[in-house]
ZAMARGU-4260 file (C-alpha; in steps of 0.2 Angstrom, whole numbers, plus 5000, padded with zeros to 4 digits):
<rodrens>
0) 5708/6011/5188 | 5713/6000/5200 | 5707/5983/5204 | 5704/5973/5221 | 5707/5957/5223
5) 5698/5947/5238 | 5711/5934/5249 | 5706/5918/5252 | 5712/5909/5267 | 5722/5895/5264
10) 5714/5878/5266 | 5712/5873/5284 | 5715/5889/5293 | 5699/5897/5294 | 5685/5886/5305
15) 5671/5897/5302 | 5663/5896/5285 | 5669/5910/5272 | 5658/5926/5269 | 5659/5938/5257
20) 5658/5955/5266 | 5674/5950/5275 | 5689/5955/5268 | 5699/5945/5281 | 5693/5930/5287
25) 5691/5925/5306 | 5706/5919/5313 | 5706/5905/5328 | 5717/5917/5340 | 5725/5915/5357
30) 5709/5923/5368 | 5698/5917/5358 | 5706/5899/5361 | 5706/5903/5381 | 5690/5906/5380
35) 5684/5891/5372 | 5693/5879/5384 | 5686/5887/5398 | 5668/5885/5394 | 5671/5866/5388
40) 5679/5863/5405 | 5664/5870/5413 | 5650/5862/5401 | 5659/5845/5407 | 5659/5850/5426
45) 5641/5853/5425 | 5636/5837/5416 | 5647/5827/5428 | 5640/5833/5444 | 5623/5829/5436
50) 5629/5812/5432 | 5635/5809/5449 | 5619/5815/5457 | 5608/5805/5446 | 5621/5790/5450
55) 5619/5793/5469 | 5598/5796/5468 | 5596/5780/5457 | 5610/5768/5464 | 5616/5773/5480
60) 5598/5778/5490 | 5584/5772/5476 | 5578/5761/5489 | 5576/5775/5502 | 5566/5787/5490
65) 5555/5773/5481 | 5549/5769/5501 | 5547/5787/5505 | 5537/5788/5488 | 5525/5772/5494
70) 5522/5779/5508 | 5518/5794/5503 | 5499/5792/5500 | 5484/5800/5509 | 5469/5792/5511
75) 5453/5799/5518 | 5441/5788/5528 | 5425/5789/5531 | 5421/5784/5552 | 5406/5775/5554
80) 5394/5784/5565 | 5387/5775/5579 | 5366/5775/5576 | 5354/5781/5588 | 5347/5769/5600
85) 5326/5765/5600 | 5318/5766/5616 | 5302/5763/5623 | 5292/5775/5631 | 5300/5770/5650
90) 5317/5773/5640 | 5320/5752/5639 | 5332/5750/5627 | 5322/5741/5614 | 5337/5742/5599
95) 5356/5747/5603 | 5373/5746/5595 | 5387/5733/5598 | 5406/5738/5594 | 5413/5725/5581
100) 5428/5724/5569 | 5425/5720/5551 | 5435/5716/5537 | 5436/5728/5523 | 5443/5729/5504
105) 5448/5745/5494 | 5445/5739/5476 | 5458/5751/5468 | 5472/5742/5481 | 5470/5724/5474
110) 5482/5716/5462 | 5480/5722/5446 | 5483/5705/5438 | 5469/5696/5437 | 5477/5678/5444
115) 5484/5686/5458 | 5466/5695/5464 | 5458/5678/5463 | 5471/5671/5473 | 5470/5684/5485
120) 5449/5686/5486 | 5448/5666/5485 | 5461/5665/5504 | 5449/5680/5511 | 5435/5671/5507
125) 5442/5656/5515 | 5448/5666/5529 | 5430/5675/5533 | 5420/5662/5527 | 5410/5672/5515
130) 5407/5665/5496 | 5418/5672/5484 | 5403/5674/5472 | 5398/5688/5487 | 5413/5696/5488
135) 5414/5699/5470 | 5398/5703/5468 | 5401/5717/5481 | 5416/5723/5471 | 5407/5723/5456
140) 5394/5734/5463 | 5406/5747/5465 | 5415/5746/5449 | 5410/5765/5447 | 5417/5770/5464
145) 5435/5760/5466 | 5439/5772/5482 | 5424/5767/5494 | 5429/5753/5504 | 5419/5736/5502
150) 5413/5729/5518 | 5417/5708/5516 | 5412/5706/5534 | 5403/5720/5546 | 5409/5708/5561
155) 5422/5696/5560 | 5429/5683/5573 | 5445/5689/5586 | 5456/5674/5576 | 5451/5680/5560
160) 5454/5698/5562 | 5474/5694/5571 | 5478/5683/5557 | 5476/5696/5543 | 5485/5707/5555
165) 5497/5695/5555 | 5497/5693/5538 | 5492/5710/5529 | 5507/5710/5518 | 5499/5696/5508
170) 5482/5705/5507 | 5483/5720/5497 | 5467/5731/5498 | 5462/5722/5513 | 5460/5733/5529
175) 5451/5730/5548 | 5439/5743/5552 | 5428/5747/5567 | 5410/5746/5565 | 5394/5745/5573
180) 5381/5734/5570 | 5362/5734/5577 | 5359/5723/5594 | 5341/5719/5598 | 5341/5715/5616
185) 5323/5708/5615 | 5325/5696/5601 | 5308/5696/5590 | 5297/5707/5599 | 5291/5722/5590
190) 5300/5716/5576 | 5288/5724/5562 | 5289/5739/5571 | 5307/5742/5574 | 5312/5735/5556
195) 5330/5734/5552 | 5346/5743/5545 | 5356/5738/5528 | 5366/5746/5514 | 5361/5757/5503
200) 5354/5750/5486 | 5358/5760/5469 | 5338/5766/5466 | 5338/5772/5486 | 5355/5783/5482
205) 5347/5788/5465 | 5329/5792/5473 | 5339/5800/5490 | 5351/5810/5482 | 5347/5826/5494
210) 5350/5817/5509 | 5366/5814/5508 | 5369/5797/5506 | 5383/5787/5497 | 5388/5770/5492
215) 5392/5759/5507 | 5380/5769/5520 | 5368/5760/5532 | 5352/5765/5532 | 5336/5760/5540
220) 5324/5747/5528 | 5309/5745/5538 | 5300/5751/5553 | 5305/5765/5564 | 5322/5760/5558
225) 5316/5769/5540 | 5304/5780/5546 | 5316/5791/5559 | 5331/5786/5548 | 5337/5804/5546
230) 5337/5805/5567 | 5346/5789/5569 | 5359/5788/5557 | 5371/5802/5563 | 5384/5808/5553
235) 5399/5802/5549 | 5418/5808/5554 | 5432/5811/5542 | 5450/5804/5546 | 5466/5802/5535
240) 5477/5789/5535 | 5494/5786/5527 | 5495/5772/5516 | 5509/5763/5504 | 5506/5758/5484
245) 5498/5742/5493 | 5484/5750/5502 | 5495/5744/5522 | 5492/5758/5535 | 5509/5766/5536
250) 5503/5778/5552 | 5488/5780/5564 | 5472/5789/5560 | 5473/5806/5559 | 5453/5813/5564
255) 5450/5828/5556 | 5431/5828/5557 | 5424/5818/5571 | 5409/5808/5570 | 5391/5813/5577
260) 5381/5798/5585 | 5364/5798/5581 | 5350/5803/5591 | 5340/5792/5601 | 5321/5788/5596
265) 5311/5784/5611 | 5293/5776/5606 | 5276/5777/5614 | 5277/5758/5615 | 5277/5750/5632
270) 5291/5735/5634 | 5280/5724/5645 | 5263/5727/5636 | 5271/5724/5617 | 5277/5707/5625
275) 5260/5705/5632 | 5251/5709/5616 | 5264/5695/5608 | 5262/5681/5620 | 5243/5684/5618
280) 5242/5683/5600 | 5251/5666/5601 | 5238/5662/5614 | 5224/5667/5604 | 5232/5656/5590
285) 5233/5641/5603 | 5215/5641/5609 | 5209/5643/5588 | 5217/5627/5584 | 5214/5619/5600
290) 5194/5624/5594 | 5196/5614/5576 | 5203/5630/5567 | 5216/5621/5558 | 5221/5634/5548
295) 5225/5647/5563 | 5240/5654/5560 | 5244/5674/5561 | 5235/5688/5567 | 5238/5705/5575
300) 5234/5716/5590 | 5233/5735/5592 | 5235/5744/5611 | 5232/5763/5609 | 5229/5778/5621
305) 5210/5785/5616 | 5214/5800/5622 | 5230/5805/5610 | 5233/5790/5599 | 5249/5783/5607
310) 5251/5766/5600 | 5253/5759/5616 | 5258/5738/5610 | 5257/5734/5589 | 5260/5715/5588
315) 5260/5703/5574 | 5261/5687/5570 | 5270/5676/5563 | 5287/5686/5567 | 5304/5687/5563
320) 5322/5691/5572 | 5329/5707/5565 | 5347/5702/5570 | 5346/5692/5555 | 5350/5708/5546
325) 5363/5713/5558 | 5381/5710/5552 | 5383/5699/5537 | 5366/5693/5527 | 5365/5676/5523
330) 5351/5669/5511 | 5352/5653/5522 | 5348/5664/5539 | 5334/5673/5529 | 5328/5659/5524
335) 5326/5650/5540 | 5317/5668/5546 | 5304/5665/5531 | 5310/5682/5522 | 5315/5676/5505
340) 5303/5674/5491 | 5305/5655/5491 | 5299/5653/5511 | 5289/5667/5514 | 5272/5660/5509
345) 5277/5644/5519 | 5280/5654/5535 | 5264/5666/5532 | 5273/5680/5527 | 5283/5683/5544
350) 5290/5701/5536 | 5270/5708/5535 | 5263/5720/5548 | 5247/5714/5547 | 5241/5728/5561
355) 5243/5741/5548 | 5246/5733/5533 | 5232/5717/5534 | 5216/5719/5529 | 5201/5709/5533
360) 5180/5710/5535 | 5177/5716/5551 | 5162/5706/5555 | 5153/5713/5570 | 5166/5724/5575
365) 5159/5735/5561 | 5141/5735/5568 | 5143/5751/5580 | 5146/5762/5562 | 5130/5755/5558
370) 5123/5759/5573 | 5130/5777/5574 | 5125/5782/5554 | 5107/5774/5558 | 5105/5785/5573
375) 5113/5800/5565 | 5101/5797/5549 | 5087/5795/5561 | 5083/5779/5553 | 5078/5770/5570
380) 5075/5775/5586 | 5090/5767/5600 | 5077/5760/5610 | 5062/5755/5596 | 5062/5737/5595
385) 5065/5728/5579 | 5064/5708/5580 | 5079/5698/5580 | 5076/5681/5572 | 5086/5665/5563
390) 5086/5674/5546 | 5081/5689/5537 | 5073/5691/5519 | 5073/5708/5511 | 5058/5716/5507
395) 5067/5724/5493 | 5073/5709/5484 | 5065/5709/5468 | 5070/5692/5463 | 5060/5676/5460
400) 5070/5666/5472 | 5075/5679/5487 | 5091/5677/5496 | 5090/5674/5513 | 5104/5679/5527
405) 5105/5670/5543 | 5109/5675/5559 | 5123/5668/5569 | 5112/5661/5582 | 5098/5652/5571
410) 5087/5649/5586 | 5084/5668/5591 | 5068/5674/5590 | 5065/5691/5601 | 5062/5708/5598
415) 5077/5721/5604 | 5082/5738/5605 | 5097/5744/5601 | 5111/5742/5613 | 5103/5722/5616
420) 5106/5720/5598 | 5123/5726/5600 | 5128/5716/5615 | 5120/5700/5606 | 5125/5705/5590
425) 5110/5703/5581 | 5114/5700/5564 | 5096/5702/5557 | 5093/5718/5569 | 5108/5724/5557
430) 5102/5716/5542 | 5086/5725/5543 | 5095/5743/5547 | 5107/5740/5530 | 5089/5739/5519
435) 5085/5754/5525 | 5099/5763/5520 | 5096/5754/5503 | 5080/5761/5503 | 5083/5780/5506
440) 5080/5790/5490 | 5095/5793/5479 | 5098/5811/5485 | 5102/5805/5502 | 5118/5797/5492
445) 5128/5782/5503 | 5126/5790/5522 | 5131/5773/5530 | 5149/5774/5518 | 5148/5791/5520
450) 5151/5791/5539 | 5160/5775/5539 | 5173/5787/5528 | 5170/5799/5541 | 5176/5787/5554
455) 5192/5785/5544 | 5187/5770/5535 | 5194/5766/5517 | 5209/5778/5522 | 5226/5776/5529
460) 5226/5781/5547 | 5243/5792/5545 | 5254/5785/5557 | 5270/5785/5557 | 5275/5769/5551
465) 5274/5761/5535 | 5270/5754/5521 | 5249/5755/5529 | 5235/5748/5521 | 5219/5758/5516
470) 5206/5745/5516 | 5192/5746/5507 | 5175/5753/5507 | 5164/5750/5494 | 5152/5762/5486
475) 5141/5761/5473 | 5154/5769/5461 | 5167/5757/5466 | 5156/5744/5459 | 5154/5753/5442
480) 5173/5755/5442 | 5178/5738/5448 | 5165/5726/5437 | 5166/5731/5417 | 5163/5722/5402
485) 5183/5719/5403 | 5186/5713/5421 | 5168/5702/5425 | 5163/5698/5404 | 5150/5687/5410
490) 5139/5697/5424 | 5146/5714/5423 | 5130/5721/5420 | 5124/5713/5435 | 5139/5714/5447
495) 5141/5732/5446 | 5124/5736/5452 | 5122/5742/5471 | 5110/5730/5477 | 5100/5727/5493
500) 5112/5714/5500 | 5126/5724/5496 | 5120/5737/5509 | 5115/5723/5521 | 5131/5712/5522
505) 5140/5729/5524 | 5128/5731/5538 | 5136/5720/5549 | 5156/5721/5539 | 5155/5708/5528
510) 5156/5704/5511 | 5166/5719/5499 | 5173/5729/5516 | 5191/5727/5520 | 5197/5735/5535
515) 5215/5735/5544 | 5216/5732/5564 | 5224/5749/5567 | 5209/5756/5558 | 5198/5748/5569
520) 5209/5753/5585 | 5204/5770/5579 | 5186/5768/5579 | 5185/5761/5595 | 5195/5775/5602
525) 5184/5787/5595 | 5171/5776/5604 | 5181/5777/5619 | 5186/5797/5620 | 5169/5805/5615
530) 5169/5807/5596 | 5185/5813/5591 | 5197/5804/5578 | 5214/5803/5582 | 5231/5798/5572
535) 5241/5783/5579 | 5258/5786/5582 | 5274/5778/5588 | 5285/5794/5591 | 5286/5798/5610
540) 5301/5811/5607 | 5318/5812/5600 | 5333/5816/5612 | 5351/5821/5609 | 5367/5811/5619
545) 5363/5823/5633 | 5345/5818/5636 | 5339/5836/5628 | 5321/5834/5620 | 5323/5840/5600
550) 5309/5848/5593 | 5300/5838/5581 | 5283/5839/5572 | 5272/5831/5584 | 5254/5819/5578
555) 5239/5831/5574 | 5229/5833/5589 | 5210/5821/5590 | 5198/5830/5578 | 5179/5829/5581
560) 5170/5819/5568 | 5152/5827/5571 | 5145/5814/5579 | 5131/5813/5594 | 5136/5815/5611
565) 5118/5805/5613 | 5120/5794/5599 | 5138/5787/5606 | 5131/5783/5625 | 5119/5772/5616
570) 5133/5763/5609 | 5146/5763/5623 | 5132/5756/5633 | 5128/5741/5621 | 5148/5737/5620
575) 5147/5737/5642 | 5130/5725/5639 | 5142/5715/5630 | 5154/5713/5642 | 5143/5714/5657
580) 5127/5705/5653 | 5125/5687/5653 | 5119/5686/5635 | 5135/5696/5628 | 5145/5688/5617
585) 5161/5693/5627 | 5154/5692/5645 | 5162/5674/5648 | 5178/5682/5647 | 5180/5700/5653
590) 5163/5697/5666 | 5173/5695/5680 | 5188/5706/5676 | 5188/5719/5690 | 5191/5734/5678
595) 5174/5736/5668 | 5179/5735/5651 | 5167/5738/5634 | 5170/5728/5616 | 5164/5720/5603
600) 5167/5705/5597 | 5166/5700/5577 | 5167/5684/5565 | 5169/5689/5547 | 5169/5674/5534
605) 5184/5677/5521 | 5190/5668/5506 | 5208/5664/5510 | 5222/5655/5499 | 5231/5643/5508
610) 5249/5633/5501 | 5242/5616/5496 | 5224/5621/5491 | 5220/5623/5472 | 5204/5635/5477
615) 5200/5647/5491 | 5196/5643/5507 | 5181/5650/5515 | 5186/5654/5535 | 5180/5664/5548
620) 5191/5679/5557 | 5190/5679/5573 | 5189/5699/5580 | 5187/5707/5598 | 5189/5727/5600
625) 5187/5738/5616 | 5192/5750/5629 | 5192/5752/5647 | 5189/5756/5660 | 5173/5761/5654
630) 5170/5776/5662 | 5189/5782/5660 | 5195/5773/5645 | 5215/5775/5645 | 5217/5760/5634
635) 5207/5752/5617 | 5214/5736/5612 | 5209/5727/5595 | 5213/5708/5591 | 5212/5697/5575
640) 5215/5679/5575 | 5216/5674/5558 | 5206/5660/5553 | 5203/5658/5571 | 5184/5654/5572
645) 5172/5666/5582 | 5175/5681/5589 | 5172/5676/5609 | 5183/5660/5606 | 5199/5667/5599
650) 5202/5685/5599 | 5192/5690/5614 | 5204/5678/5625 | 5219/5687/5620 | 5215/5706/5620
655) 5210/5700/5637 | 5229/5697/5642 | 5234/5713/5635 | 5221/5720/5649 | 5229/5710/5660
660) 5246/5716/5660 | 5242/5734/5657 | 5232/5735/5673 | 5242/5723/5684 | 5224/5714/5686
665) 5222/5693/5683 | 5205/5688/5676 | 5195/5675/5684 | 5193/5658/5674 | 5182/5660/5659
670) 5166/5650/5657 | 5159/5643/5641 | 5159/5655/5628 | 5143/5655/5616 | 5147/5671/5604
675) 5147/5675/5585
</rodrens>
C-alpha cells in the first residue's frame, strides 16, 4: 500500500497560511505581484489626491469657505403692520401712527460668554439710555423664545441709530428696525375713550391663543384700542434676511409676505364737542371750588344722541396723556401722569373712566324715575296736589323717635302738582311717593325698583367700551343678602330689613343707590325720544384703506320699555319748567339760552375717603342731566362734579358749555343760583 506524503514549503517561501486541503502551497507568481503593485499604486494615488484636496480646503481656501458658511444663515423677520387710525365722526384723526426707528436684540445672537454679554449690554444701555435692568428683564422674559427679537427702544434718536450702525460689528445681536408708534395729535383729549397700546403680556397671550398673537406683539390695552384691536392691529408681514454668525445683516430684506395695515376706526365722537366737554368739566370743578367745595377734584360728562345712543362726547376728569405709553414706557413717566399704584390715589385715579365706571348716588336727577313709576302704578295723579314742606315724617315709622327727612329748602310750605314738584325739586313730595311704595301690599313686589330696572339701572348699558360698572339698585332681597350675622354682627337683624326710610330715600336717589353717568344719560335719552331705551355706542363704522366700509355688527336698535306716553309728557313738562320758570332749579343757567333745554339738577350726599383723612367725609355730588332742543331732542347731556356741592352751582353750568358748543350758540350771563 503506497503512502502519500505532504510536502511543506520551505520556510520563508509562502506568504499565505498553509491549508490542510492544498497539496501545493500558494506561490507569489510574477502576475500576482504585478497586480498587487498596481493596486497599491492606485491606492496611494487616491489617498494622495484626497490629502491634497483636504489641504487645499483647509489651508488655501479655509478663510473663504468659513466666511461663506458664516454668511449662509437665513432668518425670518416679522414686519410690523401699522395700526389703523382712529377718527372722529367727521374723520378728524384722533390717533395716528408715527414712523420710528427702533433698537432690537436677538437673544440667540448675543455673546455666549457671560462677561462679553454683560459688557455689550451695559454699553448698549449707556448708548440707548435704557436702564440695564430693563434690558435684562426683557431678555429674561423671552427666555423660552430666543428667536423673537426684544425691543430695547421703540423710537431711538438719530445719533443713537447712527452710532450703532457705524459700530455694528461691536454689537452682535443688536439690530436696527423700522417701527410705528401711536401719535395723539390732541394730547389728552378723550384719553380714557381712546386708550393705549402696549406689548402683549404672558397672561394675555395664554388667554387669547386663538387670536394669533405672538410674543412681542403690540395690542390695545385699554379704551377702543382694546375693544376694536382685531380691526386696528392689521397683519404682520414676513421677510427673509441673510445674516452672519454674529447676527449682522449680509443682505437686504427679501419680502415674502407684505404686511397689511389695520383698518380705520371711525367713532361717533365729535372732536369739538369732546374738547368742550373736557373744558366744561374743568370749568365746573373751578366753580365748585370757588363756592367753597375744596374737595371737588373730578367728574364726568356724557353727551349722546337720544335717537340712536351714539356717544358724541364722553369726558372724565382728571385725565392723562396716552402718549406716555408710546415708545419706551418709564416708571417716571407713568408716575408723573398718576398711572402707578403709588401716585394714582394722589392724583385721583386719572385712568378711571368715570363716565362708565364711576358710581355715584344720583340725588334728584333720579326723581323722574320715581315720578314715572308712581304714575305707572297709579299711586298719584300728576295734577293732584301734595304738600311741599320743609320736612317729612313717615306715618309708617313705628319707632318711638321718628326719623325726620328734610327738604333741601327748609322754608318751603306750599302744595304742588307733579310737574311743579319736579321743577322745584321738592324732596318732601317725593318722600311721600316713596312712602306709598313701601306701603304697597307684599304681592305688588317692589315696583319702584322694577321700573328703575326696566330703565336700565342696576345693569350695564352694553356700551362697546369697558370696563363698565353696573351700579347698585337696592332691592329688599339685596339687603337680606348683604347684611348677615357674619358681615354685620351687631345689627344684622335690623339692617337686613327693608324699612320705610329705605323707600323714602330711594325715591330721591339717595342712600344705597349707585349709578354711572352713562346710565343716567341713557335714561334721559329715553325721556327725550319718547320711551325707547338706547344702547350707548362709540362705533360709527370701520373703513378699509380705500375708504370702503367694512360690514360689522351695529348697536341694537332702541327698545320700547312700555312706559305710558302721557306719563312721559308730564315728566318732560316738569323738566322744561325746571329750566324755564323762575322757581326752576336750573332756570338761572338755562332760562336765557336760545335753544330750549329741559333738565334736572341733583345734589347727592355720599361718604368719600380722601388722602389724609382717616374717616369718611360726607360730601355732595353735583348733578345735572337734560336734553335739547325740547321739541325735537338731538342731544342729551349728563354731568357730575365729584364733591361739587349743589347741582345748579357746578354741574348745570358745566353742561351748558357743552350745549353751547354743540348748537354753536352762547348763553347770556347766568344769574344767582338757588337749587338743590
